[in-house]
N, C-alpha and C positions, 0 to 999 in steps of 0.2 A: 485774853487770859490775864486775870488780875494778879497783883502782887500776893505773896504769901501772907497768911495771917500773922500779925505782929506777935512776938513771943512774950510780950509783957504789956500790961496796961499802960496807956500813954495819954497825955493831955496835950492838945494843940496849944502852941505858944506863939507861933508866927505863921503867917500866910503870905506868900508872894504869888501874885497872879499876873501873867503876861498874856495879853490879847493882841492879836494882829488881824486887821481887816484890810482887804484889798478892794479897791473900787476902780472900775474903768471909767474914764471921763469922756465927755462928749468930744473933746479935742483929740482923742486917741491916746493920751497919756494915762498913766495909772497913778493913783494915790494909794500909798501904803501907810495906814494909820496904826501905830503901835502904842500900847498903853501898859504901864506897869504900876501895880500897887503893892505896898508892903503894909501889913496890918498885924498888930500884936493883939493877943487875946486877953491881955491884962493891962492895967494902967501902967504906962511907961513914964519914967522920970527922965526926960531928956535934958541936956544942958540948957536948951532954950525954954524949958518949962515942961509941965506935965502933959501927957497925951493920953486921952481916955481910951480904954479898951475898945477895940472896934473902929477907932478913928485911924485913917491912914497916916502912916509916917511918911510914905512916899505915894504920890498920885501924879504920875508923870506921863506926858504925851509926846510922841515923836511922829512927825509925818514927813515922808519923802515922796516926791513925784518922780516917776521914772518913765523913760521912753521904752520902746520895744527891744532895744539893745541892753536894757537894764542899767542905763546911765542915769544918775540922779541929776535932775534938772532944777529941782527946788527942794528945800528942806526947812523945817521949822520945829521948834520944841517949845513946850509949855509945861508949867508946873502948877498943879492945883493944891498940893500938900507937900511940904518939905520939912525936914527936921530943923532947919535954920532959916526961918522966914527972913526975907530981905537980903539973903546971901545966896542960898542954893538956887532960888528962883530967878536969879539974874543971868544965868548961863545960857538961856535959850538961844540968843543970837549966835553963839559960837557954833551951833550945829549947822549953820549955813556952810561951814567948811566941808560938809558932805557933798555939796554941789560939785559935779564933775567926776565924782568917783563912780566906778562901775561895780555893781554887785557881784559880777562873775570874775573880775580881774583884780585879785589881791585886795579885796574890799576890807577884810578884817585887819590886815597889816596896815593899810593906809588909814583906816579909822583910828587905830591906836597911835599912829604917828601924828595925826592931827588933833586928837581929842583925849588922849590918855592923861592921867594925872591931873594936875591943876588946870590943864587946858580945857577940861570938860567936867561933866558930872559922871561919877562912877556908874550910877544907875542908868542914866540915859545912854552912856557909851556901851554898857552891857546889853541894854535893850536893843541897840542898833545892830549888835552882832547876830540877832536872829533874822534880820531883814533879808539876807540873800536866800535862805532856804524857804522862808515864808513867801517871798515873791516868786520863786521858782514854782512853788505849789500853786500859786494864783495863776501863773501863766500856763501851767500844764493843762493841756486839753482845751485851752481857750485861745492863747496866742501861739503856743507850740503844740504840734501834734504829738500825742503819746501812743498812737495806735500802730499796729502792724497788720499785714495782710493785704488782700486785694484792694481794700478801700482806704488804705492809709493815705493821708494827705501828702506825705513826702516819701513815696515808695523807694526812692533812690538814696535817701539819707538815713543813717542809723538814728533811731529815736534818741533824743538827748539824754534820757534818764539812764541808758545802759552804761554800765561800768562806773556808776556814781555811788553805788552802795553794794554791800556784800550780797544781797539777794538778787540784784540785777547785774551780776558779773556775767560777761558773755561766755564764760566757760562753765556756767552753772546751770542747775536744773530749772530755775524759774525762766531763764531766757530760752532754754531748750523747749520748754512747754508753751510759753506765751509769745515768744519772739523767735521762732525757730530759724528764720532767715538770717538772724544775726548771731547765731551760735559760733563761737570761735572754733575754728577747725584746728585739730592737733597737727 
């Protein structure tokens, strides 16, 4: 279902695109590659000089490598376009501070403690915040079973996604319909 029709004519001024891709590696680990771009639809006058319409203000990359427990075992960041060349693009090594964090255990809190403010890049740190849910989606049905019924991979364990969002609450209709074994009893 799309958004409603805008009530007024409008002109695009800024576009931010976030793309996350997950790759299983031959060694059993997973690489999660995240990319963010910010583009203006007009010529922008930055403190560092003009930026042509359509040229990225930010073109940033972040890769984490995780194990099956979603613990980060490697991390790197790179910058292809930044508003302050020679300054913004020097922060990449700081993102090794993600190593050892677990995407399911206070990741966003620990991310902010390690890389907020001047310790990191606002945009890379914001990009990192999408990594837990993107990685869960990558693991769903591949690393972790999401099925129910007689052929479920883990028939004795509640599927991990239940009670993680409003639609999959165990006292709700979707669980009653698609995961009847796990409906919360009154």
